[in-house]
KOLLOLUM-880867 format. One record per residue (C-alpha): x, y, z. Coordinates in nm, 4 decimals, always signed. Example, Ala and Ser with C-alpha at 12.3 -4.5 7.8 and 13.67 -1.06 7.14 Angstrom:
# KOLLOLUM-880867
r c1: +1.2300, c2: -0.4500, c3: +0.7800
r c1: +1.3670, c2: -0.1060, c3: +0.7140
# end
This chain:
# KOLLOLUM-880867
r c1: +24.2973, c2: +2.8273, c3: -13.0458
r c1: +24.4515, c2: +3.1505, c3: -13.1613
r c1: +24.5762, c2: +3.3173, c3: -13.4777
r c1: +24.9510, c2: +3.3142, c3: -13.5407
r c1: +25.1094, c2: +3.6550, c3: -13.5860
r c1: +25.4627, c2: +3.7846, c3: -13.6324
r c1: +25.6581, c2: +4.1045, c3: -13.6966
r c1: +25.7730, c2: +4.1604, c3: -14.0562
r c1: +26.1550, c2: +4.1549, c3: -14.0518
r c1: +26.1686, c2: +4.4069, c3: -14.3381
r c1: +25.9100, c2: +4.6691, c3: -14.2428
r c1: +25.8776, c2: +4.6018, c3: -13.8696
r c1: +25.4970, c2: +4.5932, c3: -13.9050
r c1: +25.2836, c2: +4.3398, c3: -13.7190
r c1: +25.1312, c2: +4.0738, c3: -13.9445
r c1: +24.8350, c2: +3.8518, c3: -13.8676
r c1: +24.8331, c2: +3.5254, c3: -14.0606
r c1: +24.5404, c2: +3.3004, c3: -14.1397
r c1: +24.7088, c2: +3.0187, c3: -13.9469
r c1: +24.5177, c2: +2.8976, c3: -13.6418
r c1: +24.7051, c2: +2.7112, c3: -13.3705
r c1: +24.6777, c2: +2.6275, c3: -13.0053
r c1: +24.9325, c2: +2.7356, c3: -12.7476
r c1: +25.0389, c2: +2.3706, c3: -12.7131
r c1: +25.0989, c2: +2.3419, c3: -13.0883
r c1: +25.3147, c2: +2.6554, c3: -13.0933
r c1: +25.5166, c2: +2.5240, c3: -12.7972
r c1: +25.5711, c2: +2.1901, c3: -12.9782
r c1: +25.6769, c2: +2.3735, c3: -13.2964
r c1: +25.9290, c2: +2.5740, c3: -13.0938
r c1: +26.0674, c2: +2.2558, c3: -12.9366
r c1: +26.1052, c2: +2.0944, c3: -13.2819
r c1: +26.2510, c2: +2.4163, c3: -13.4305
r c1: +26.0067, c2: +2.4061, c3: -13.7252
r c1: +25.9933, c2: +2.6999, c3: -13.9650
r c1: +25.6737, c2: +2.8754, c3: -14.0760
r c1: +25.6640, c2: +3.0139, c3: -14.4315
r c1: +25.4274, c2: +3.3113, c3: -14.4598
r c1: +25.3379, c2: +3.5868, c3: -14.7066
r c1: +25.3711, c2: +3.9466, c3: -14.5863
r c1: +25.1177, c2: +4.2057, c3: -14.7039
r c1: +25.3446, c2: +4.4925, c3: -14.5937
r c1: +25.6567, c2: +4.4204, c3: -14.7993
r c1: +25.4878, c2: +4.1847, c3: -15.0473
r c1: +25.7403, c2: +3.9070, c3: -14.9884
r c1: +25.7543, c2: +3.5663, c3: -14.8279
r c1: +25.9186, c2: +3.5254, c3: -14.4898
r c1: +26.0596, c2: +3.2289, c3: -14.3067
r c1: +25.9513, c2: +3.2736, c3: -13.9445
r c1: +26.0894, c2: +3.0719, c3: -13.6560
r c1: +25.8212, c2: +2.9604, c3: -13.4093
r c1: +26.0103, c2: +3.1546, c3: -13.1402
r c1: +25.9249, c2: +3.4728, c3: -13.3361
r c1: +25.5569, c2: +3.3790, c3: -13.3710
r c1: +25.2863, c2: +3.4675, c3: -13.1218
r c1: +24.9198, c2: +3.3910, c3: -13.0729
r c1: +24.7211, c2: +3.7084, c3: -13.1310
r c1: +24.3713, c2: +3.6044, c3: -13.0457
r c1: +24.1555, c2: +3.3263, c3: -12.9256
r c1: +23.8966, c2: +3.1718, c3: -13.1570
r c1: +23.5623, c2: +3.1519, c3: -12.9787
r c1: +23.2556, c2: +3.0357, c3: -13.1714
r c1: +23.3978, c2: +3.1456, c3: -13.5068
r c1: +23.5078, c2: +3.4938, c3: -13.3949
r c1: +23.8457, c2: +3.6268, c3: -13.2893
r c1: +23.8726, c2: +3.7493, c3: -12.9328
r c1: +24.1751, c2: +3.9754, c3: -12.9001
r c1: +24.4302, c2: +3.8940, c3: -12.6300
r c1: +24.6811, c2: +4.1747, c3: -12.6804
r c1: +24.4697, c2: +4.4894, c3: -12.7129
r c1: +24.4624, c2: +4.5195, c3: -13.0917
r c1: +24.1110, c2: +4.5230, c3: -13.2383
r c1: +23.9859, c2: +4.2158, c3: -13.4182
r c1: +23.7981, c2: +4.2265, c3: -13.7472
r c1: +23.4772, c2: +4.1833, c3: -13.5499
r c1: +23.5480, c2: +4.5148, c3: -13.3712
r c1: +23.5974, c2: +4.7197, c3: -13.6913
# end
């Protein structure tokens, strides 16, 4: 399992959502061309994100986020 993240189309900032998904789920969403509606804390607006634009930022292990892409998790702060 990982946390879904995306890049804000308005500000260009990376956003981490509270949506947890597996790699398989994200692949299935991409195949079905489903849209993810999310709130952006950077521009204070809602965004419609295509699964192709989403990424898994971390892996959930025993209730904590383990970072996959080099950005610190909340547990590291």
